[in-house]
C-alpha positions as CSV (number, residue, x, y, z in Angstrom):
1,M,-11.4,16.2,4.9
2,S,-14.8,14.9,5.8
3,E,-15.0,12.7,9.0
4,G,-15.9,9.8,6.6
5,D,-12.7,10.5,5.1
6,R,-11.0,9.9,8.3
7,A,-12.6,6.2,9.3
8,E,-10.5,3.7,9.6
9,R,-10.8,0.9,6.9
10,T,-10.2,-3.0,7.5
11,V,-6.8,-3.4,6.1
12,V,-6.9,-7.3,3.6
13,F,-3.3,-8.4,3.0
14,T,-3.1,-10.7,0.0
15,N,-0.8,-13.4,0.1
16,L,1.5,-12.2,-1.9
17,F,2.0,-9.2,-0.2
18,A,2.2,-11.0,2.9
19,E,5.2,-13.1,1.6
20,Q,6.7,-10.2,0.4
21,L,6.5,-8.4,3.9
22,D,8.1,-11.5,5.3
23,E,11.0,-10.9,3.1
24,V,11.8,-7.5,4.7
25,F,14.7,-8.0,7.3
26,S,15.6,-4.9,8.4
27,K,13.4,-4.1,11.4
28,T,13.6,-0.2,11.0
29,A,12.2,-0.9,7.4
30,Y,9.1,-3.3,8.6
31,Q,8.4,-0.7,11.6
32,K,8.2,2.2,9.0
33,I,6.3,-0.3,6.0
34,K,3.8,-1.2,8.8
35,R,3.2,2.2,10.3
36,R,2.5,3.6,6.6
37,I,-0.4,0.3,6.4
38,L,-1.8,1.6,9.5
39,T,-1.8,5.4,8.1
40,L,-3.6,4.1,4.9
41,A,-5.7,2.1,6.6
42,R,-7.1,5.9,8.1
43,F,-6.1,8.1,5.1
44,P,-6.0,5.8,1.6
45,A,-6.3,9.1,-0.7
46,I,-2.6,9.8,0.4
47,G,-1.1,7.1,-2.0
48,S,-0.6,8.5,-5.6
49,P,-3.1,7.5,-8.1
50,T,-1.0,7.3,-10.9
51,P,1.2,4.3,-10.8
52,R,2.9,3.2,-13.8
53,A,1.0,1.5,-16.7
54,S,2.8,-1.7,-15.8
55,L,1.5,-2.1,-12.4
56,I,-1.7,-1.3,-13.9
57,D,-1.8,-4.1,-16.5
58,R,-0.6,-6.0,-13.4
59,F,-3.1,-5.4,-10.6
60,G,-5.9,-3.6,-12.4
61,S,-7.4,-0.3,-12.3
62,G,-7.9,1.8,-9.7
63,I,-5.0,1.0,-7.7
64,R,-2.4,3.4,-5.6
65,I,1.3,3.8,-4.7
66,S,3.0,4.4,-1.5
67,P,6.7,4.6,-1.2
68,V,8.2,4.2,1.9
69,A,11.5,3.0,3.7
70,G,13.2,2.3,0.5
71,F,9.9,-0.2,-0.8
72,V,6.7,1.2,-2.4
73,I,3.2,-0.7,-1.1
74,I,0.8,-1.2,-4.0
75,Y,-3.0,-0.9,-2.7
76,R,-6.2,-0.4,-3.7
77,E,-9.0,1.2,-1.8
78,T,-12.8,0.4,-1.3
79,D,-15.4,1.7,1.1
80,E,-14.8,-0.5,3.9
81,S,-10.9,-1.5,3.0
82,I,-7.5,-1.3,1.9
83,E,-6.6,-4.4,0.0
84,L,-2.4,-4.5,0.1
85,L,-1.9,-6.0,-3.2
86,A,2.2,-6.3,-3.3
87,L,5.1,-5.0,-1.6
88,V,7.9,-4.0,-4.1
89,F,11.4,-3.1,-3.3
90,G,13.0,0.0,-4.9
91,R,11.9,3.2,-5.9
92,T,12.0,2.5,-10.0
93,I,8.7,1.0,-9.6
94,I,7.1,4.2,-8.9
């Protein structure tokens, strides 16, 4: 892994993601999600690059998914940022 791969990217929350994060009532799950977001900012390639076709239809190509604490983070990586698109409950979405 090159030094550039470890450069922390800016995290951008979409309104949808922020609303869904606000609906997480478990303090433990919320903390795990926040830690995963920090990890994704540093290592964005850890998420799966092969989401379901329905997710690609909804959020566009180039998205990644990362399961955590019973939720799935749907995000897109750019050179400078990680755009958090949605937070979906349930592993069945993977």
